C-alpha positions in Angstrom: 44.5 -17.9 -33.2 43.0 -21.0 -30.9 39.4 -20.8 -32.2 38.1 -23.0 -29.6 39.4 -20.8 -26.6 37.6 -17.9 -28.6 34.3 -20.1 -29.1 34.4 -20.8 -25.3 34.7 -17.3 -24.1 31.8 -16.0 -26.3 29.7 -18.9 -25.3 30.2 -17.5 -21.6 28.9 -14.5 -23.1 25.8 -16.0 -24.4 24.7 -16.7 -20.9 24.4 -12.8 -20.0 23.0 -11.5 -23.2 19.6 -10.4 -24.3 17.7 -12.1 -27.4 19.5 -9.3 -29.8 22.8 -10.1 -28.1 22.3 -14.1 -28.8 21.3 -13.2 -32.4 24.4 -11.2 -32.8 26.6 -14.1 -31.6 25.0 -16.4 -34.0 25.8 -14.1 -36.9 29.3 -13.8 -35.5 29.9 -17.6 -35.1 28.1 -18.6 -38.2 28.6 -16.1 -40.9 32.0 -14.5 -39.7 34.0 -17.0 -37.8 33.2 -20.0 -39.7 33.0 -18.3 -43.3 36.6 -16.6 -42.2 38.2 -20.3 -40.9 36.7 -22.7 -43.5 36.6 -20.4 -46.8 38.1 -17.0 -46.7 41.7 -18.0 -45.4 42.1 -20.5 -48.2 40.7 -18.1 -50.9 43.1 -15.2 -50.1 45.9 -17.9 -49.5 49.5 -16.2 -50.3 48.4 -13.2 -52.0 51.5 -11.8 -53.2 52.2 -14.9 -55.2 49.1 -14.5 -56.8 49.4 -11.1 -57.5 50.9 -10.9 -61.4 52.5 -8.1 -63.2 53.7 -8.1 -66.7 57.1 -7.0 -65.9 60.4 -8.4 -65.1 61.8 -5.4 -63.4 63.0 -6.7 -59.8 61.0 -5.3 -56.9 58.1 -4.0 -59.1 55.5 -6.8 -58.1 56.3 -6.5 -54.7 56.2 -2.5 -54.2 52.9 -2.5 -56.4 51.2 -5.2 -54.1 52.4 -3.2 -51.0 50.6 -0.2 -52.6 47.8 -1.3 -53.6 47.3 -3.9 -50.6 48.9 -2.4 -47.6 46.8 -4.6 -45.2 45.1 -7.8 -46.4 41.7 -8.3 -46.0 41.9 -11.2 -44.3 44.2 -10.0 -41.8 42.0 -6.9 -41.0 39.0 -9.4 -40.7 41.2 -11.3 -38.1 41.6 -8.3 -36.2 38.2 -7.1 -36.5 36.6 -10.2 -35.0 39.2 -10.1 -32.3 38.6 -6.7 -31.3 34.8 -6.4 -31.7 34.3 -9.7 -29.2 36.6 -8.0 -26.6 34.0 -5.7 -25.1 31.7 -8.6 -24.3 34.2 -10.1 -22.1 33.7 -6.9 -20.0 30.2 -8.1 -19.1 31.9 -11.5 -18.1 34.6 -10.2 -16.1 31.8 -7.8 -14.2 29.5 -10.9 -13.6 32.9 -12.7 -12.1 33.7 -9.8 -9.7 30.0 -10.0 -8.4 30.0 -14.0 -7.9 33.6 -13.2 -5.9 32.0 -10.5 -3.9 28.9 -12.8 -3.0 31.4 -15.4 -2.0 33.4 -13.2 0.1 30.2 -11.8 1.7 29.1 -15.3 2.5 32.4 -16.4 4.2 32.4 -13.2 6.3 28.8 -13.3 7.2 27.9 -17.0 7.1 25.6 -19.0 4.6 22.6 -17.9 6.3 23.4 -14.3 5.8 21.4 -12.0 3.1 22.6 -12.0 -0.6 24.3 -8.9 -2.0 22.6 -9.2 -5.5 19.5 -11.2 -6.2 21.2 -12.5 -9.3 24.6 -11.7 -10.0 23.8 -12.0 -13.8 20.9 -9.9 -13.8 21.5 -6.6 -15.5 20.8 -4.3 -13.1 22.8 -1.1 -11.5 26.7 -1.2 -12.5 25.9 -4.4 -14.5 23.2 -2.6 -16.7 26.2 0.2 -17.8 28.7 -2.1 -18.1 26.4 -4.2 -20.8 25.4 -0.6 -22.5 28.9 0.5 -22.7 30.1 -2.8 -24.2 27.5 -2.2 -27.0 28.7 1.1 -27.9 32.2 -0.1 -28.2 31.3 -3.0 -30.1 29.3 -0.6 -32.5 32.1 1.8 -32.7 34.6 -1.0 -33.5 32.4 -2.5 -36.3 32.1 1.1 -37.9 35.5 2.0 -37.7 36.9 -1.5 -39.3 34.3 -0.8 -42.4 35.9 2.9 -42.6 39.3 1.5 -42.7 38.4 -1.0 -45.0 36.9 1.5 -47.3 39.3 4.2 -46.6 42.3 1.7 -47.6 40.6 0.3 -50.7 38.5 3.3 -51.7 35.6 1.0 -52.0 34.7 -2.4 -51.0 34.9 -3.6 -54.6 38.1 -5.7 -55.8 39.1 -5.0 -59.3 40.7 -7.7 -61.8 43.5 -5.4 -63.0 45.4 -2.5 -61.3 47.5 0.2 -63.0 50.9 0.5 -61.1 53.3 3.3 -61.8 55.5 3.1 -58.3 59.1 3.0 -58.5 61.2 1.2 -59.2 58.6 0.1 -62.2 59.8 1.6 -65.2 56.8 2.6 -66.5 52.9 1.8 -66.2 52.4 -1.8 -65.4 49.6 -4.0 -65.5 49.1 -6.2 -62.5 46.4 -8.5 -62.1 44.7 -10.3 -58.9 44.5 -13.8 -58.2 40.7 -15.0 -57.8 39.0 -11.4 -57.8 35.7 -12.7 -58.2 35.6 -14.9 -55.3 37.4 -12.4 -53.0 35.0 -9.7 -54.2 32.1 -12.0 -53.1 33.8 -13.0 -49.9 34.4 -9.2 -49.2 30.8 -8.1 -49.9 29.7 -11.0 -47.5 32.1 -10.2 -44.8 31.0 -6.5 -45.0 27.2 -7.4 -45.1 27.7 -9.5 -42.2 29.4 -6.9 -40.3 26.5 -4.3 -41.3 24.0 -6.7 -40.0 26.0 -7.0 -36.5 25.8 -3.2 -36.4 21.8 -3.3 -37.0 21.9 -5.8 -34.1 23.9 -3.8 -32.0 21.7 -0.5 -32.6 18.5 -2.6 -31.8 19.8 -4.2 -28.5 21.0 -0.4 -27.3 17.6 0.7 -28.3 15.6 -2.4 -26.5 17.9 -2.0 -23.4 17.4 1.7 -22.6 13.6 1.5 -23.5 13.0 -1.5 -21.1 15.2 0.6 -18.5 12.8 3.6 -19.1 9.8 1.3 -19.0 10.9 0.0 -15.5 11.5 3.2 -14.1 8.1 4.5 -15.0 6.4 1.5 -13.7 8.3 2.0 -10.6 6.9 5.7 -10.4 3.7 4.6 -11.0 3.8 2.3 -8.1 5.1 4.8 -5.4 2.7 7.5 -6.7 -0.4 4.9 -6.1 1.2 3.8 -2.9 1.4 7.8 -1.6 -2.0 8.3 -2.8 -3.4 5.3 -0.8 -1.5 6.1 2.6 -2.7 9.7 2.1 -6.3 9.0 1.6 -6.2 6.5 4.7 -4.8 9.4 6.9 -7.5 11.9 5.6 -10.1 9.1 6.5 -8.6 8.7 9.9 -8.6 12.5 10.3 -12.1 12.6 9.7 -13.1 9.8 11.8 -11.2 11.3 14.7 -12.9 14.8 14.2 -16.5 13.0 14.1 -15.5 11.0 17.2 -14.6 14.4 19.0 -17.7 16.1 18.0 -20.0 13.2 18.9 -18.3 13.2 22.6 -18.9 16.9 23.0 -22.4 16.5 22.0 -22.8 13.8 24.6 -21.1 15.8 27.3 -23.8 18.7 26.8 -26.6 16.4 26.6 -25.8 14.9 29.6 -25.3 18.2 31.3 -28.9 19.4 30.3 -30.4 16.0 31.5 -28.6 16.7 34.8 -29.8 20.4 34.9 
């Protein structure tokens, strides 16, 4: 995997993120990607070589390893990091689509024409929905991968010893995992970082929806105020018209009486 390209893509996402989104990206880079690249890959290394069983039966160690570790932790985390960052690119693509529309609009109508969008990166209209959907997708992926990890290994813990009775093993065989304590620490660390990302995604969803509701409420208040002001103006105008009409009638009556 080209981590530089991966970093460049996510840096583009950072421009259009909220404060919670930027924290989420920092957690992904520092506590997940960096830990994965610098330390976790080396700790796992060649797991199958480090998986040692107390038998010389051909194929027993391989079958036991496949039974207890159907998917390696390190490969599962790599998949998780790829999948969890993909939804963020939806936002970048939507902004790129807006910018392309803006360029075409300027070419068609000239440079002095009005803009289609006040700010192509501002989360309004369709972009707001794209951003919100990307958050829900990220949240779903994080939860799904945590569930898969727990389901495959029955817990987030990593034992030092496993007992294997799978064919072609002759009887119950004891198998030992290489570097179990280190692997356990990294597993808990990666699970904790994933849980933190879930919390941040939930906070960002709440923040976006709350901000949208507040903005809508403010618009409704402004509209109601504007409506009440125009209504009061109309009422005062009618009142003045009526009073002027009465004055005119009164003056006519006075003139007629004087003439008489």
